[in-house]
N, C-alpha and C positions, 0 to 999 in steps of 0.2 A: 473570840468574845463579840468583836465589833460584827464579824459574819453572822454570829448567831443574833445578834439585836436585830440585823438588817431582816434576814430571814422572817424571825418573829413579826418586824413590822410590815413586811409583805403579807403574812399569813393573816395578821390582824385586820389590815386594811381589806385583804380579798372577804375575810368573815364579815366585816361590817358591810362590805359592797354586796354580798350574798344574803345577808339579814335584810337590806333593804329593798332587794330585789323582788321580794314577794308581791305577786300581783293581787290586787284587792278585788273582791265580786261582793256586791250586796245582795244579800238573799232574805226573802221573805218567806217564813214557814205558819202555816195554819197550824192551830191546835198544838202547842208547844211538846208536851209529853207523849205524844201518841208515838208508839213504836215504828210504825212503817214510815212515819214522816220524820225520823230521828237522825237518818245516816249523816245529814250535813250539821247537825248539832253534835252527834257524838263522834264523827271523824277527826274533827280538829282536837278534841280531847285525847284523842289516840295519837296524835302527832301526824296523822295521813295526810291531810290537806296541805301541812307544812311541807311534807317530803315533796309533795309536787308544786311547791313554789307558789302556795296560794295563802291569802289570809280572807276570812270570811267574816263580813259584817252583818250579823243577823238582827232580822225584826221579826217578832212574832205577831201572830195577828188572831182573832177569832174566827177564821174561815176563809174560804178562797174569794169570797166577796171582796174583802179587804185586802187579800193578798196580791189579787191581779192586777189592781187598779195603779198602784206604784210602778209594776212592771211595765204596763200600757204606757205611763208617762215617761218611762224612762229613769225613774228615781231609782228603782230596784233593778238589779240586771236578771235575777233568777227567782221563780216562784214556786214552791213547793207545796204539794197537796192542793192542785188546782182541779176541780170537777171537770172531767172530760167533756160535759155538756156546756159548761160553762166556757171552757177553751174554744170550743165548737162556736159558740155564740160571738165572742169577742172577736175571733179571727173572722168570722162573715161579716161582721160590721167595719172590718178593714183596721182592726186593732194589730199594732206591730209586734206580734206574738209568735212565736214558734214552740212546738213540743220538742223538747229536748231528752226525753225520757219518760218511762212508766214510774210511777210513784206506787201506786197499787194495782194489781191484776187480781181482781176478787175483792173481797170486802169482808170486815169485821164488825161493821157499825150495827146497832140494834136499838130499840126504842122500847122505853120502859114507862110503868106507872107506879105510884105508890102502893104500896100492898092492901091499903084499904079501900082502893079504888073498885068500882064496881067493873071496870073494863077488864075482862080477861084475855082478850085477843083483838088484832086488827078488825075483826069484823064487829066488834062492839063501839068502834070510834065514830059511827055515824053521829053528825052534829057537834062532835067535840075538836078540841084543839090539838095538834100535833106538830112539835117543833123540826127546824131544821137550822144548822148554824147562820150561814149568810146566802144571799141570793147568788147562784151560779156554783155554789159548793156539789159537792158528791151527795151529802145530805138532802139537799136541795131536791135533787133528779129522784133519789131514792123515796122519798115522801111521796111525790108526785106519780112515782110507779107503783107503789104500795096501795095508794088510794085507787088506783085505777084497777088493780089486781083484784082488791077486795070491794070495789064497786061500793064505796062509803063515802057520804057527804062530809070528810073531815075537813077541817079548815088548817092549812099550812102556816105555820107561824114562824119567823126568824126569830132566835133566842140567843145567838151569838156563841161562845164557847160554852165548855161544860158546866163551870162553875155557876155561871149566870143561869143556865138551862135547868140544873139541879135544883137550885134556889127557887125557881118559878114552878116547877114540878111541885116540890115539897111545901110551898105555900099555897098551892092550888090555882094558881095563876093559870096555869097550862095543864092539860090532862097528860099527856105523854111527850117525854124527852127523848132526845136521841144521846147516844153515848157510845164508846167505843174503848178497849182497854188502853190504858189502865184507868180510864175515870170510872167510877162508880163501884170497883171492885169490892171495895169494904161495905158499901151499902147493899150490894147484893149478898155478902156473907152475913149480914146482919138481919137480912129479911126485910129492910127497910122499903125495897122496891122489887118490882117483878117485871121480867121481860115479857112483852106480847107480841113481838115481831122482829125479825132479823132481815137486813139487807139481802142476806145469801138466798131468801125465799124467791128474789126476783130472778128470772131467767136470764136475763142480761148482764147479771153482776159475776156469775162464775165464768173464768176462763176471758174475761174481758176487762182491759183497762180502764178503770172507772175514776181514777185520779193520776194525773201526770205532772212533770215537770216542765215549767215553761221558760223561755227566755225573752229578754227584749230581743226584737230582730236587729236593731241598729246596733245593740252592743255585741249581740252575736257576729255579725259580718264584721264587725270592726276589730275584734280579738278572737278570732276563731282557736288560735291554740290555748287562751286561756281557758275557754268553755271545754276544749278537748281534754285539757288537763283536769278540770273541775269533775269530767264524768269518770275518767281514769281513777280520780280519788273516790268518787262517789262507790263506783263498783267494787274498790278495794275496800272500803267501809263496810258495804254489805258483806262482803265475804268474812272480814272480820267479825261482824256482829253476830255471825251464825257459826263461829270456829271454836268458840270454847266460853269459858266462865269470865273472863277479863271484861268483854262487852257487857255482860248481865251486871257486874259491878259498877261501871261507869254508868250505865242507863239507869240502874237503881238509885245512883246518888243525883243523876241529874233529873228523873223524873219525881223521885221522892216516893218510892214504892220499895217494897221489899225485895229481896233476891228471889224468894220463891215466887213472887208475883210476876216478876220479870222473865224467869224461867218459863211459867205458864203461858205467858203471852207470848213468847218466842215460839214455844212448843206447840200451843193448842189453837191459837188465834191469828198470829202471823208468819206462816212458813215462809221460807227462803224464796220461794218460786212466787211469792204475791210481790215481792219487793224487788226483783231483780229489774235494773233499769232499761235493759234493751228488749225486755217483753212488752211491746205497745201491741196489744192484740184487740182483732175485733172491733177497730174504729168505726168501719163501714156498718156493721150491725147495729151500732147504736145511733146513726143517723136518723132513721124514723122516727124513734121515740125523742129525739131532741128536736124535731120539727113538731112531733105531737104535743110535747109539752111546752112549745113556743120558746125553746132556746135559740133556735134558728128559724128564718122564715121560709126557707126553702132547703132541699136536701144539697150537701157538699158533694162535688163529684169527686172521682176517685183522683184526679189530678190535683184537686183543691187539698185533698187530705195530704196526698205526696208533698205537697207544698209546705202544708203545716208540720208535718212531723220531719224533724231535722236533727237526728241523734248523731252528736259529735263522736267520731270514731277515736 
């Protein structure tokens, strides 16, 4: 009996020690409900990050501009859904950040107008306002690219997250708003809005990493094992998200969408190859446009890109 009590005490103490041994990481994520940005949100709900000895403290923002600043300052360890051009710009200015993985290779964002709008396509946007989330976000670079592609004199306006953007479009304060699944799916079904252009029309969107995961360099350097475990958990979560219906149920509850919409988003809009974190592709191809759109003053060299991208193994 005494031996049993002693063994139980040892086990209980070890359990408490294990429970308190989880390493904490602060993570900022732009646009809370978007599927491709949700591995760090869904993984803890499935117990995946906990199995890797991690506890995530998550801050949700309205876009990459709000996400990147606390990472630069060191108040946040990891930023999710950072526009690649924005990451280039911050790094070029000496910000202590590193890209530790891809968030999106390819794109599902689109721009829409009210159905009673005279705008039928991007070609009709001359002299009109078109939204992006925040400065430095992928939607920011996409808007600049679309204006350049269609040669229209549209005015880019930062409108923040989807709810604020949708309100501004429906109230007539802005002509075209940005969106991505699961946002606006109900409005599309009801015929309240109409898509006028998709980011996928841009040549440098397909097969290029347009959003990334970034880390504060000082945090990354001081605890490399913690970041390695974060990326292992992130990869495991991505595999789980595409392995069956359990992830669809968790995402449905998290994002407040139906299982049917969750399944459609995964199957039609965000295929697995889009969100594999180790696929950081085509950064050198993006550099000229980053210069042209004034995210960076001069091209990053290959040596600088190699220094910027540090994917934990």
